[in-house]
Biopython code that builds the backbone (N, CA, C, O; Angstrom):
import numpy as np
from Bio.PDB.StructureBuilder import StructureBuilder

atoms = [
    (1, "MET", "N", (16.939, 37.420, -27.178)),
    (1, "MET", "CA", (17.723, 36.347, -27.749)),
    (1, "MET", "C", (18.723, 35.789, -26.732)),
    (1, "MET", "O", (18.889, 34.576, -26.606)),
    (2, "LYS", "N", (19.385, 36.699, -26.010)),
    (2, "LYS", "CA", (20.357, 36.248, -25.018)),
    (2, "LYS", "C", (19.678, 35.480, -23.887)),
    (2, "LYS", "O", (20.248, 34.547, -23.323)),
    (3, "LYS", "N", (18.446, 35.890, -23.567)),
    (3, "LYS", "CA", (17.715, 35.216, -22.499)),
    (3, "LYS", "C", (17.373, 33.784, -22.918)),
    (3, "LYS", "O", (17.483, 32.857, -22.116)),
    (4, "ASP", "N", (16.962, 33.606, -24.167)),
    (4, "ASP", "CA", (16.652, 32.262, -24.670)),
    (4, "ASP", "C", (17.900, 31.390, -24.707)),
    (4, "ASP", "O", (17.846, 30.205, -24.378)),
    (5, "LYS", "N", (19.013, 31.973, -25.104)),
    (5, "LYS", "CA", (20.270, 31.219, -25.160)),
    (5, "LYS", "C", (20.720, 30.818, -23.756)),
    (5, "LYS", "O", (21.194, 29.703, -23.542)),
    (6, "ALA", "N", (20.567, 31.736, -22.807)),
    (6, "ALA", "CA", (20.937, 31.427, -21.423)),
    (6, "ALA", "C", (20.010, 30.355, -20.854)),
    (6, "ALA", "O", (20.460, 29.479, -20.115)),
    (7, "MET", "N", (18.734, 30.415, -21.185)),
    (7, "MET", "CA", (17.783, 29.409, -20.705)),
    (7, "MET", "C", (18.100, 28.043, -21.311)),
    (7, "MET", "O", (18.031, 27.027, -20.619)),
    (8, "ALA", "N", (18.445, 28.014, -22.586)),
    (8, "ALA", "CA", (18.816, 26.752, -23.239)),
    (8, "ALA", "C", (20.079, 26.177, -22.617)),
    (8, "ALA", "O", (20.181, 24.970, -22.401)),
    (9, "GLN", "N", (21.036, 27.045, -22.332)),
    (9, "GLN", "CA", (22.278, 26.603, -21.694)),
    (9, "GLN", "C", (21.994, 26.033, -20.307)),
    (9, "GLN", "O", (22.559, 25.010, -19.919)),
    (10, "TRP", "N", (21.120, 26.701, -19.569)),
    (10, "TRP", "CA", (20.764, 26.233, -18.232)),
    (10, "TRP", "C", (20.072, 24.876, -18.306)),
    (10, "TRP", "O", (20.346, 23.992, -17.495)),
    (11, "CYS", "N", (19.158, 24.707, -19.297)),
    (11, "CYS", "CA", (18.462, 23.427, -19.451)),
    (11, "CYS", "C", (19.434, 22.304, -19.789)),
    (11, "CYS", "O", (19.316, 21.199, -19.260)),
    (12, "LEU", "N", (20.396, 22.584, -20.670)),
    (12, "LEU", "CA", (21.400, 21.580, -21.007)),
    (12, "LEU", "C", (22.255, 21.210, -19.806)),
    (12, "LEU", "O", (22.579, 20.041, -19.600)),
    (13, "GLU", "N", (22.613, 22.198, -19.024)),
    (13, "GLU", "CA", (23.413, 21.953, -17.819)),
    (13, "GLU", "C", (22.611, 21.133, -16.799)),
    (13, "GLU", "O", (23.150, 20.242, -16.143)),
    (14, "GLU", "N", (21.338, 21.445, -16.681)),
    (14, "GLU", "CA", (20.484, 20.712, -15.756)),
    (14, "GLU", "C", (20.309, 19.259, -16.210)),
    (14, "GLU", "O", (20.310, 18.348, -15.381)),
    (15, "GLN", "N", (20.161, 19.039, -17.509)),
    (15, "GLN", "CA", (20.067, 17.681, -18.039)),
    (15, "GLN", "C", (21.355, 16.906, -17.786)),
    (15, "GLN", "O", (21.314, 15.731, -17.420)),
    (16, "ARG", "N", (22.498, 17.561, -17.981)),
    (16, "ARG", "CA", (23.785, 16.911, -17.736)),
    (16, "ARG", "C", (23.917, 16.531, -16.267)),
    (16, "ARG", "O", (24.407, 15.449, -15.945)),
    (17, "ARG", "N", (23.483, 17.418, -15.376)),
    (17, "ARG", "CA", (23.545, 17.147, -13.948)),
    (17, "ARG", "C", (22.631, 15.976, -13.575)),
    (17, "ARG", "O", (23.001, 15.129, -12.762)),
    (18, "GLN", "N", (21.435, 15.934, -14.174)),
    (18, "GLN", "CA", (20.517, 14.831, -13.921)),
    (18, "GLN", "C", (21.100, 13.506, -14.408)),
    (18, "GLN", "O", (20.993, 12.488, -13.725)),
    (19, "GLN", "N", (21.716, 13.522, -15.589)),
    (19, "GLN", "CA", (22.336, 12.304, -16.111)),
    (19, "GLN", "C", (23.487, 11.842, -15.219)),
    (19, "GLN", "O", (23.684, 10.644, -15.019)),
    (20, "GLN", "N", (24.232, 12.787, -14.693)),
    (20, "GLN", "CA", (25.334, 12.450, -13.801)),
    (20, "GLN", "C", (24.810, 11.832, -12.505)),
    (20, "GLN", "O", (25.371, 10.849, -12.021)),
    (21, "HIS", "N", (23.751, 12.390, -11.943)),
    (21, "HIS", "CA", (23.161, 11.821, -10.724)),
    (21, "HIS", "C", (22.582, 10.434, -10.990)),
    (21, "HIS", "O", (22.704, 9.536, -10.157)),
    (22, "LEU", "N", (21.953, 10.263, -12.149)),
    (22, "LEU", "CA", (21.396, 8.961, -12.505)),
    (22, "LEU", "C", (22.500, 7.918, -12.683)),
    (22, "LEU", "O", (22.346, 6.770, -12.266)),
    (23, "ALA", "N", (23.608, 8.315, -13.300)),
    (23, "ALA", "CA", (24.734, 7.391, -13.475)),
    (23, "ALA", "C", (25.327, 7.005, -12.128)),
    (23, "ALA", "O", (25.669, 5.842, -11.915)),
    (24, "THR", "N", (25.452, 7.962, -11.219)),
    (24, "THR", "CA", (25.955, 7.665, -9.877)),
    (24, "THR", "C", (25.024, 6.702, -9.161)),
    (24, "THR", "O", (25.478, 5.756, -8.516)),
    (25, "PHE", "N", (23.738, 6.935, -9.271)),
    (25, "PHE", "CA", (22.744, 6.064, -8.643)),
    (25, "PHE", "C", (22.834, 4.647, -9.196)),
    (25, "PHE", "O", (22.796, 3.681, -8.433)),
    (26, "ASN", "N", (22.953, 4.514, -10.510)),
    (26, "ASN", "CA", (23.029, 3.191, -11.122)),
    (26, "ASN", "C", (24.344, 2.483, -10.822)),
    (26, "ASN", "O", (24.371, 1.255, -10.736)),
    (27, "ASN", "N", (25.425, 3.223, -10.662)),
    (27, "ASN", "CA", (26.715, 2.604, -10.349)),
    (27, "ASN", "C", (26.746, 2.006, -8.953)),
    (27, "ASN", "O", (27.534, 1.097, -8.692)),
    (28, "LEU", "N", (25.911, 2.496, -8.059)),
    (28, "LEU", "CA", (25.897, 1.999, -6.685)),
    (28, "LEU", "C", (24.965, 0.795, -6.509)),
    (28, "LEU", "O", (24.791, 0.305, -5.393)),
    (29, "ARG", "N", (24.378, 0.327, -7.589)),
    (29, "ARG", "CA", (23.490, -0.841, -7.521)),
    (29, "ARG", "C", (24.315, -2.086, -7.198)),
    (29, "ARG", "O", (25.398, -2.270, -7.754)),
    (30, "PRO", "N", (23.813, -2.941, -6.305)),
    (30, "PRO", "CA", (24.561, -4.162, -5.982)),
    (30, "PRO", "C", (24.610, -5.112, -7.185)),
    (30, "PRO", "O", (23.670, -5.194, -7.975)),
    (31, "THR", "N", (25.721, -5.817, -7.298)),
    (31, "THR", "CA", (25.906, -6.752, -8.406)),
    (31, "THR", "C", (26.318, -8.111, -7.852)),
    (31, "THR", "O", (26.654, -8.237, -6.675)),
    (32, "TRP", "N", (26.290, -9.112, -8.702)),
    (32, "TRP", "CA", (26.712, -10.447, -8.283)),
    (32, "TRP", "C", (28.214, -10.472, -8.041)),
    (32, "TRP", "O", (28.695, -11.280, -7.247)),
    (33, "LYS", "N", (28.960, -9.607, -8.707)),
    (33, "LYS", "CA", (30.411, -9.560, -8.510)),
    (33, "LYS", "C", (30.761, -9.130, -7.085)),
    (33, "LYS", "O", (31.713, -9.643, -6.497)),
    (34, "SER", "N", (29.999, -8.195, -6.536)),
    (34, "SER", "CA", (30.285, -7.746, -5.175)),
    (34, "SER", "C", (29.999, -8.863, -4.178)),
    (34, "SER", "O", (30.714, -9.004, -3.186)),
    (35, "TRP", "N", (28.959, -9.660, -4.431)),
    (35, "TRP", "CA", (28.640, -10.779, -3.549)),
    (35, "TRP", "C", (29.752, -11.823, -3.594)),
    (35, "TRP", "O", (30.151, -12.343, -2.552)),
    (36, "VAL", "N", (30.248, -12.130, -4.770)),
    (36, "VAL", "CA", (31.339, -13.103, -4.924)),
    (36, "VAL", "C", (32.611, -12.566, -4.270)),
    (36, "VAL", "O", (33.342, -13.313, -3.619)),
    (37, "ALA", "N", (32.872, -11.283, -4.441)),
    (37, "ALA", "CA", (34.064, -10.690, -3.832)),
    (37, "ALA", "C", (33.996, -10.753, -2.307)),
    (37, "ALA", "O", (35.003, -11.022, -1.653)),
    (38, "ARG", "N", (32.822, -10.508, -1.742)),
    (38, "ARG", "CA", (32.679, -10.603, -0.280)),
    (38, "ARG", "C", (32.888, -12.029, 0.207)),
    (38, "ARG", "O", (33.543, -12.253, 1.225)),
    (39, "LEU", "N", (32.336, -12.984, -0.514)),
    (39, "LEU", "CA", (32.494, -14.382, -0.133)),
    (39, "LEU", "C", (33.960, -14.805, -0.205)),
    (39, "LEU", "O", (34.468, -15.456, 0.708)),
    (40, "LEU", "N", (34.628, -14.437, -1.280)),
    (40, "LEU", "CA", (36.046, -14.792, -1.421)),
    (40, "LEU", "C", (36.918, -14.088, -0.388)),
    (40, "LEU", "O", (37.883, -14.671, 0.106)),
    (41, "SER", "N", (36.591, -12.855, -0.062)),
    (41, "SER", "CA", (37.385, -12.148, 0.946)),
    (41, "SER", "C", (37.200, -12.780, 2.325)),
    (41, "SER", "O", (38.155, -12.869, 3.096)),
    (42, "ASN", "N", (35.981, -13.217, 2.639)),
    (42, "ASN", "CA", (35.758, -13.904, 3.912)),
    (42, "ASN", "C", (36.542, -15.208, 3.975)),
    (42, "ASN", "O", (37.159, -15.514, 4.996)),
    (43, "LEU", "N", (36.521, -15.971, 2.899)),
    (43, "LEU", "CA", (37.285, -17.217, 2.859)),
    (43, "LEU", "C", (38.787, -16.964, 2.938)),
    (43, "LEU", "O", (39.517, -17.713, 3.588)),
    (44, "LEU", "N", (39.237, -15.917, 2.278)),
    (44, "LEU", "CA", (40.663, -15.583, 2.316)),
    (44, "LEU", "C", (41.101, -15.199, 3.729)),
    (44, "LEU", "O", (42.184, -15.583, 4.171)),
    (45, "VAL", "N", (40.270, -14.451, 4.428)),
    (45, "VAL", "CA", (40.599, -14.070, 5.810)),
    (45, "VAL", "C", (40.705, -15.314, 6.688)),
    (45, "VAL", "O", (41.621, -15.426, 7.502)),
    (46, "VAL", "N", (39.776, -16.241, 6.525)),
    (46, "VAL", "CA", (39.818, -17.470, 7.322)),
    (46, "VAL", "C", (41.092, -18.251, 7.014)),
    (46, "VAL", "O", (41.760, -18.724, 7.934)),
    (47, "LEU", "N", (41.437, -18.392, 5.746)),
    (47, "LEU", "CA", (42.634, -19.152, 5.372)),
    (47, "LEU", "C", (43.926, -18.480, 5.842)),
    (47, "LEU", "O", (44.847, -19.159, 6.296)),
    (48, "ILE", "N", (43.996, -17.170, 5.738)),
    (48, "ILE", "CA", (45.202, -16.450, 6.179)),
    (48, "ILE", "C", (45.372, -16.574, 7.691)),
    (48, "ILE", "O", (46.473, -16.836, 8.173)),
    (49, "LEU", "N", (44.299, -16.388, 8.429)),
    (49, "LEU", "CA", (44.416, -16.497, 9.879)),
    (49, "LEU", "C", (44.712, -17.925, 10.312)),
    (49, "LEU", "O", (45.397, -18.144, 11.311)),
    (50, "GLN", "N", (44.210, -18.879, 9.579)),
    (50, "GLN", "CA", (44.512, -20.267, 9.894)),
    (50, "GLN", "C", (45.981, -20.577, 9.584)),
    (50, "GLN", "O", (46.614, -21.356, 10.296)),
    (51, "ALA", "N", (46.514, -19.977, 8.536)),
    (51, "ALA", "CA", (47.924, -20.173, 8.205)),
    (51, "ALA", "C", (48.828, -19.455, 9.211)),
    (51, "ALA", "O", (49.898, -19.957, 9.553)),
    (52, "MET", "N", (48.402, -18.290, 9.679)),
    (52, "MET", "CA", (49.221, -17.529, 10.629)),
    (52, "MET", "C", (49.199, -18.155, 12.018)),
    (52, "MET", "O", (50.204, -18.139, 12.728)),
    (53, "TYR", "N", (48.062, -18.700, 12.400)),
    (53, "TYR", "CA", (47.909, -19.273, 13.730)),
    (53, "TYR", "C", (47.480, -20.730, 13.599)),
    (53, "TYR", "O", (46.284, -21.009, 13.508)),
    (54, "PRO", "N", (48.424, -21.658, 13.588)),
    (54, "PRO", "CA", (48.075, -23.067, 13.401)),
    (54, "PRO", "C", (47.240, -23.654, 14.541)),
    (54, "PRO", "O", (46.611, -24.697, 14.366)),
    (55, "GLU", "N", (47.226, -23.007, 15.695)),
    (55, "GLU", "CA", (46.425, -23.529, 16.806)),
    (55, "GLU", "C", (44.933, -23.422, 16.518)),
    (55, "GLU", "O", (44.116, -23.978, 17.252)),
    (56, "VAL", "N", (44.580, -22.718, 15.467)),
    (56, "VAL", "CA", (43.174, -22.632, 15.068)),
    (56, "VAL", "C", (42.652, -24.029, 14.737)),
    (56, "VAL", "O", (41.463, -24.307, 14.898)),
    (57, "LEU", "N", (43.532, -24.894, 14.282)),
    (57, "LEU", "CA", (43.107, -26.248, 13.916)),
    (57, "LEU", "C", (42.646, -27.057, 15.123)),
    (57, "LEU", "O", (41.893, -28.016, 14.960)),
    (58, "SER", "N", (43.080, -26.693, 16.337)),
    (58, "SER", "CA", (42.663, -27.450, 17.512)),
    (58, "SER", "C", (41.180, -27.207, 17.840)),
    (58, "SER", "O", (40.468, -28.139, 18.213)),
    (59, "GLU", "N", (40.731, -25.995, 17.706)),
    (59, "GLU", "CA", (39.315, -25.651, 17.922)),
    (59, "GLU", "C", (38.823, -24.835, 16.718)),
    (59, "GLU", "O", (38.534, -23.646, 16.852)),
    (60, "PRO", "N", (38.731, -25.451, 15.581)),
    (60, "PRO", "CA", (38.442, -24.662, 14.374)),
    (60, "PRO", "C", (37.052, -24.039, 14.344)),
    (60, "PRO", "O", (36.862, -22.970, 13.763)),
    (61, "VAL", "N", (36.093, -24.694, 14.960)),
    (61, "VAL", "CA", (34.733, -24.165, 14.870)),
    (61, "VAL", "C", (34.627, -22.818, 15.570)),
    (61, "VAL", "O", (34.027, -21.886, 15.035)),
    (62, "LEU", "N", (35.202, -22.709, 16.757)),
    (62, "LEU", "CA", (35.095, -21.457, 17.504)),
    (62, "LEU", "C", (35.855, -20.323, 16.826)),
    (62, "LEU", "O", (35.334, -19.215, 16.698)),
    (63, "TYR", "N", (37.070, -20.592, 16.396)),
    (63, "TYR", "CA", (37.859, -19.545, 15.756)),
    (63, "TYR", "C", (37.235, -19.108, 14.432)),
    (63, "TYR", "O", (37.130, -17.915, 14.147)),
    (64, "VAL", "N", (36.828, -20.071, 13.640)),
    (64, "VAL", "CA", (36.227, -19.726, 12.358)),
    (64, "VAL", "C", (34.928, -18.968, 12.573)),
    (64, "VAL", "O", (34.614, -18.049, 11.817)),
    (65, "LEU", "N", (34.175, -19.341, 13.587)),
    (65, "LEU", "CA", (32.941, -18.635, 13.887)),
    (65, "LEU", "C", (33.215, -17.182, 14.274)),
    (65, "LEU", "O", (32.525, -16.273, 13.813)),
    (66, "VAL", "N", (34.213, -16.966, 15.111)),
    (66, "VAL", "CA", (34.562, -15.591, 15.513)),
    (66, "VAL", "C", (35.056, -14.797, 14.306)),
    (66, "VAL", "O", (34.684, -13.637, 14.129)),
    (67, "ILE", "N", (35.883, -15.413, 13.485)),
    (67, "ILE", "CA", (36.392, -14.728, 12.293)),
    (67, "ILE", "C", (35.243, -14.357, 11.363)),
    (67, "ILE", "O", (35.204, -13.244, 10.838)),
    (68, "LEU", "N", (34.320, -15.267, 11.158)),
    (68, "LEU", "CA", (33.195, -14.978, 10.268)),
    (68, "LEU", "C", (32.258, -13.927, 10.850)),
    (68, "LEU", "O", (31.657, -13.151, 10.106)),
    (69, "ILE", "N", (32.129, -13.896, 12.167)),
    (69, "ILE", "CA", (31.319, -12.845, 12.783)),
    (69, "ILE", "C", (31.935, -11.476, 12.530)),
    (69, "ILE", "O", (31.225, -10.532, 12.186)),
    (70, "PHE", "N", (33.246, -11.361, 12.697)),
    (70, "PHE", "CA", (33.909, -10.089, 12.410)),
    (70, "PHE", "C", (33.828, -9.739, 10.930)),
    (70, "PHE", "O", (33.643, -8.576, 10.572)),
    (71, "ALA", "N", (33.965, -10.738, 10.076)),
    (71, "ALA", "CA", (33.872, -10.488, 8.635)),
    (71, "ALA", "C", (32.479, -10.007, 8.257)),
    (71, "ALA", "O", (32.335, -9.107, 7.430)),
    (72, "GLN", "N", (31.461, -10.597, 8.852)),
    (72, "GLN", "CA", (30.095, -10.159, 8.563)),
    (72, "GLN", "C", (29.853, -8.734, 9.070)),
    (72, "GLN", "O", (29.172, -7.946, 8.414)),
    (73, "GLY", "N", (30.403, -8.412, 10.221)),
    (73, "GLY", "CA", (30.282, -7.042, 10.732)),
    (73, "GLY", "C", (30.926, -6.036, 9.803)),
    (73, "GLY", "O", (30.369, -4.967, 9.551)),
    (74, "PHE", "N", (32.098, -6.376, 9.295)),
    (74, "PHE", "CA", (32.783, -5.502, 8.339)),
    (74, "PHE", "C", (31.972, -5.379, 7.059)),
    (74, "PHE", "O", (31.853, -4.289, 6.500)),
    (75, "ASP", "N", (31.414, -6.491, 6.592)),
    (75, "ASP", "CA", (30.608, -6.491, 5.373)),
    (75, "ASP", "C", (29.349, -5.655, 5.546)),
    (75, "ASP", "O", (28.979, -4.899, 4.649)),
    (76, "ILE", "N", (28.694, -5.783, 6.680)),
    (76, "ILE", "CA", (27.487, -5.003, 6.938)),
    (76, "ILE", "C", (27.811, -3.510, 6.982)),
    (76, "ILE", "O", (27.046, -2.690, 6.474)),
    (77, "HIS", "N", (28.936, -3.164, 7.584)),
    (77, "HIS", "CA", (29.353, -1.760, 7.630)),
    (77, "HIS", "C", (29.543, -1.210, 6.217)),
    (77, "HIS", "O", (29.082, -0.109, 5.912)),
    (78, "ASN", "N", (30.221, -1.973, 5.352)),
    (78, "ASN", "CA", (30.434, -1.523, 3.975)),
    (78, "ASN", "C", (29.125, -1.424, 3.203)),
    (78, "ASN", "O", (28.946, -0.503, 2.406)),
    (79, "GLN", "N", (28.215, -2.355, 3.429)),
    (79, "GLN", "CA", (26.926, -2.302, 2.747)),
    (79, "GLN", "C", (26.112, -1.086, 3.202)),
    (79, "GLN", "O", (25.422, -0.465, 2.394)),
    (80, "HIS", "N", (26.190, -0.746, 4.484)),
    (80, "HIS", "CA", (25.483, 0.441, 4.975)),
    (80, "HIS", "C", (26.028, 1.699, 4.306)),
    (80, "HIS", "O", (25.261, 2.577, 3.911)),
    (81, "LYS", "N", (27.342, 1.785, 4.179)),
    (81, "LYS", "CA", (27.929, 2.950, 3.520)),
    (81, "LYS", "C", (27.461, 3.047, 2.073)),
    (81, "LYS", "O", (27.127, 4.132, 1.597)),
    (82, "ARG", "N", (27.437, 1.912, 1.371)),
    (82, "ARG", "CA", (27.011, 1.896, -0.028)),
    (82, "ARG", "C", (25.532, 2.254, -0.161)),
    (82, "ARG", "O", (25.151, 2.998, -1.065)),
    (83, "ILE", "N", (24.709, 1.733, 0.726)),
    (83, "ILE", "CA", (23.275, 2.044, 0.684)),
    (83, "ILE", "C", (23.045, 3.525, 0.975)),
    (83, "ILE", "O", (22.210, 4.160, 0.331)),
    (84, "ASN", "N", (23.774, 4.075, 1.932)),
    (84, "ASN", "CA", (23.614, 5.499, 2.240)),
    (84, "ASN", "C", (24.045, 6.372, 1.069)),
    (84, "ASN", "O", (23.419, 7.396, 0.796)),
    (85, "LYS", "N", (25.114, 5.975, 0.373)),
    (85, "LYS", "CA", (25.523, 6.728, -0.817)),
    (85, "LYS", "C", (24.447, 6.655, -1.891)),
    (85, "LYS", "O", (24.173, 7.641, -2.575)),
    (86, "ARG", "N", (23.840, 5.483, -2.034)),
    (86, "ARG", "CA", (22.790, 5.331, -3.049)),
    (86, "ARG", "C", (21.557, 6.154, -2.677)),
    (86, "ARG", "O", (20.927, 6.745, -3.554)),
    (87, "ILE", "N", (21.212, 6.199, -1.410)),
    (87, "ILE", "CA", (20.079, 7.019, -0.969)),
    (87, "ILE", "C", (20.377, 8.490, -1.220)),
    (87, "ILE", "O", (19.502, 9.231, -1.667)),
    (88, "ASP", "N", (21.610, 8.924, -0.935)),
    (88, "ASP", "CA", (21.983, 10.317, -1.202)),
    (88, "ASP", "C", (21.889, 10.638, -2.690)),
    (88, "ASP", "O", (21.424, 11.713, -3.069)),
    (89, "ALA", "N", (22.334, 9.699, -3.536)),
    (89, "ALA", "CA", (22.248, 9.922, -4.982)),
    (89, "ALA", "C", (20.794, 9.992, -5.431)),
    (89, "ALA", "O", (20.448, 10.818, -6.277)),
    (90, "LEU", "N", (19.941, 9.140, -4.879)),
    (90, "LEU", "CA", (18.519, 9.174, -5.224)),
    (90, "LEU", "C", (17.877, 10.477, -4.757)),
    (90, "LEU", "O", (17.066, 11.070, -5.468)),
    (91, "TYR", "N", (18.243, 10.910, -3.569)),
    (91, "TYR", "CA", (17.701, 12.169, -3.054)),
    (91, "TYR", "C", (18.112, 13.333, -3.940)),
    (91, "TYR", "O", (17.286, 14.184, -4.269)),
    (92, "SER", "N", (19.386, 13.379, -4.332)),
    (92, "SER", "CA", (19.830, 14.477, -5.189)),
    (92, "SER", "C", (19.184, 14.389, -6.563)),
    (92, "SER", "O", (18.926, 15.412, -7.198)),
    (93, "LEU", "N", (18.922, 13.175, -7.022)),
    (93, "LEU", "CA", (18.244, 13.008, -8.309)),
    (93, "LEU", "C", (16.808, 13.502, -8.248)),
    (93, "LEU", "O", (16.334, 14.159, -9.176)),
    (94, "LEU", "N", (16.119, 13.191, -7.169)),
    (94, "LEU", "CA", (14.712, 13.584, -7.039)),
    (94, "LEU", "C", (14.541, 15.033, -6.614)),
    (94, "LEU", "O", (13.547, 15.664, -6.973)),
    (95, "SER", "N", (15.476, 15.565, -5.869)),
    (95, "SER", "CA", (15.298, 16.932, -5.357)),
    (95, "SER", "C", (15.517, 17.986, -6.434)),
    (95, "SER", "O", (15.046, 19.113, -6.284)),
    (96, "HIS", "N", (16.213, 17.656, -7.507)),
    (96, "HIS", "CA", (16.471, 18.644, -8.564)),
    (96, "HIS", "C", (15.449, 18.573, -9.690)),
    (96, "HIS", "O", (15.497, 19.369, -10.628)),
    (97, "LYS", "N", (14.525, 17.620, -9.598)),
    (97, "LYS", "CA", (13.488, 17.544, -10.644)),
    (97, "LYS", "C", (12.451, 18.626, -10.415)),
    (97, "LYS", "O", (12.079, 18.938, -9.284)),
    (98, "ASP", "N", (12.002, 19.180, -11.512)),
    (98, "ASP", "CA", (10.961, 20.217, -11.417)),
    (98, "ASP", "C", (9.616, 19.656, -11.760)),
    (98, "ASP", "O", (8.620, 20.379, -11.735)),
]
sb = StructureBuilder()
sb.init_structure("model")
sb.init_model(0)
sb.init_chain("A")
sb.init_seg("    ")
for serial, (resi, resn, name, xyz) in enumerate(atoms, 1):
    if name == "N":
        sb.init_residue(resn, " ", resi, " ")
    sb.init_atom(name, np.array(xyz, "f"), 0.0, 1.0, " ", f" {name:<3s}", serial, name[0])
structure = sb.get_structure()
């Protein structure tokens, strides 16, 4: 009887762990909100730097291009981190399945 109860407890714990891994995996899915937030943050960086350094207006194309290149690099770095977390969550989800 104790063995059956322990096995049932283990199965419930394993199901809870699987649900937790699945929730983590689903939370890391890209959304339209993240795309809008990245776009707005890039625009905000351009506007702030233009306000801080008015000489940007003399050659706006070059400065804005450099700013956007750095912003894209930062965005790509964050996306890589998010994708790696999602891959780790998928791996943990698949590795615990029997």
